[in-house]
C-alpha positions in Angstrom: -12.4 12.1 7.4 -9.5 13.6 5.7 -10.6 15.6 2.6 -10.8 13.5 -0.5 -8.7 14.4 -3.5 -9.3 13.3 -7.1 -6.6 11.8 -9.2 -6.1 15.0 -11.2 -5.5 17.1 -8.0 -2.8 14.8 -6.6 0.5 16.5 -6.4 3.0 15.0 -3.9 6.6 14.6 -4.9 7.2 11.2 -6.5 10.8 11.1 -5.5 9.7 11.1 -1.8 7.0 8.5 -2.3 6.8 4.7 -1.7 3.8 2.6 -2.6 2.7 -0.9 -1.4 1.2 -3.8 -3.2 0.4 -7.3 -2.0 -2.1 -10.1 -1.9 -5.6 -9.8 -0.4 -6.3 -11.6 2.9 -7.8 -14.6 1.2 -4.5 -15.3 -0.7 -2.2 -14.8 2.4 -0.7 -17.9 3.9 -2.4 -17.0 7.2 -5.7 -15.9 5.7 -7.4 -13.2 7.8 -5.7 -14.3 11.0 -3.3 -11.5 11.6 -2.2 -13.0 14.9 -0.7 -16.0 13.2 3.1 -16.1 13.7 3.6 -15.8 9.9 1.5 -12.7 9.9 3.5 -11.3 12.8 6.8 -12.1 11.1 5.6 -10.4 7.9 4.5 -7.3 9.8 8.0 -7.0 11.4 9.7 -7.3 7.9 7.3 -4.7 6.5 8.0 -2.3 9.4 11.8 -2.7 8.8 11.3 -1.8 5.1 9.1 1.2 5.9 11.6 2.5 8.4 14.5 1.9 5.9 12.6 3.9 3.2 11.9 6.7 5.7 15.6 6.9 6.8 16.5 7.1 3.1 14.2 10.1 2.7 10.8 8.8 1.8 7.9 10.7 3.5 4.8 9.7 1.5 3.5 6.1 1.7 0.8 5.2 -0.7 -1.6 2.3 0.0 -4.1 0.9 -2.4 -6.3 0.1 0.7 -7.3 -3.4 -0.3 -7.9 -6.0 2.5 -4.7 -7.8 3.2 -1.2 -6.5 2.6 -2.4 -3.0 1.6 -4.3 -2.4 4.7 -1.6 -3.9 6.9 0.9 -1.5 5.3 -1.4 1.5 5.8 -1.8 0.6 9.5 2.0 0.2 9.8 2.5 3.7 8.5 -0.1 5.1 10.8 1.6 3.5 13.8 5.1 4.5 12.8 4.2 8.2 12.4 4.5 8.6 16.1 8.3 8.1 15.8 8.8 9.3 12.3 8.2 13.0 11.9 6.8 14.0 8.5 5.7 10.5 7.6 2.4 10.6 5.8 -0.1 8.0 4.7 -1.8 8.5 1.3 -4.9 6.2 1.1 -5.6 5.5 -2.6 -9.0 4.0 -3.4 -10.0 2.7 -6.8 -13.5 4.1 -6.0 -15.3 5.5 -3.0 -13.5 5.7 0.3 -13.7 2.3 1.9 -16.2 -0.5 2.1 -15.3 -1.7 5.7 -15.0 0.0 9.0 -11.3 -0.8 9.1 -10.6 0.9 5.8 -12.7 3.9 6.8 -10.8 4.2 10.1 -7.4 4.1 8.4 -8.6 6.6 5.7 -9.8 8.9 8.5 -6.3 9.0 10.0 -4.5 9.4 6.7 -3.0 12.7 5.7 -4.5 12.4 2.2 -7.2 10.3 0.6 -7.3 9.8 -3.1 -10.4 8.3 -4.7 -10.0 7.6 -8.4 -13.8 7.2 -9.1 -17.0 7.9 -7.1 -18.3 4.4 -7.8 -17.0 1.2 -9.4 -16.1 1.3 -13.1 -14.5 -1.4 -15.2 -10.7 -1.3 -14.9 -10.6 0.8 -11.7 -8.4 -1.6 -9.8 -5.8 -1.6 -12.6 -6.1 2.1 -12.7 -5.4 2.2 -9.0 -2.3 0.0 -9.5 -1.1 2.3 -12.3 -1.6 5.4 -10.0 0.6 3.8 -7.3 3.3 3.0 -9.9 3.2 6.4 -11.5 3.4 8.3 -8.2 6.2 6.5 -6.4 9.9 5.6 -6.9 9.8 2.4 -4.7 7.2 -0.3 -4.2 7.2 -2.6 -1.2 5.6 -5.8 -2.2 4.1 -8.6 0.0 4.3 -11.4 -2.6 3.5 -15.1 -2.5 4.9 -16.2 -5.9 1.9 -16.0 -8.3 2.9 -13.6 -11.1 -0.5 -14.0 -12.7 -2.1 -12.3 -9.7 -3.0 -8.6 -9.4 0.0 -8.2 -7.2 2.3 -10.0 -9.7 0.9 -7.8 -12.5 1.4 -4.6 -10.5 5.0 -5.7 -9.8 5.6 -6.2 -13.5 4.1 -2.8 -14.2 6.4 -1.2 -11.5 9.5 -2.9 -12.8 8.8 -1.7 -16.4 8.4 1.8 -15.0 11.8 1.6 -13.3 10.6 1.5 -9.7 12.9 0.0 -7.0 11.0 -3.2 -6.0 11.4 -4.5 -2.4 9.9 -8.0 -2.3 8.9 -9.5 1.0 8.3 -13.2 0.5 5.0 -14.2 2.2 6.1 -17.8 2.3 9.3 -17.0 4.3 9.3 -17.6 8.0 11.9 -16.1 10.3 
């Protein structure tokens, strides 16, 4: 696995960084079925936004590594590195380094892994969301419309911090 960095040692340039937020798999219109046509359409839109950010100078892509949009985004960055020199994935975990084989596999391929805590502590998910907001200038959001969700709250936090928000509507079908 890539070496794990604590939150206090993290030092990549914010102006070259983009983060992701989005709903977990159980809140996605297609659930965990990523072969669903809606999931495939989302992945295409996500890829376009990642490539756009890269062409505009972004090099560091921070994923909160939750199941759902975060993990899809992380895997998108990992795939695009083959055609985007200098693109790097930063896997940001609220605690530990992944509770599933899929998360551990993505983290192993990331250029940097940040773990905010060794084990679960109250508030660590909100702290992870704040970390993503504090260390990027743009946030790409996979959003389904519920502003009371963790994704909605993270988007509000990002907007208040002045981040450029790119919202991909999860209900939209191409």
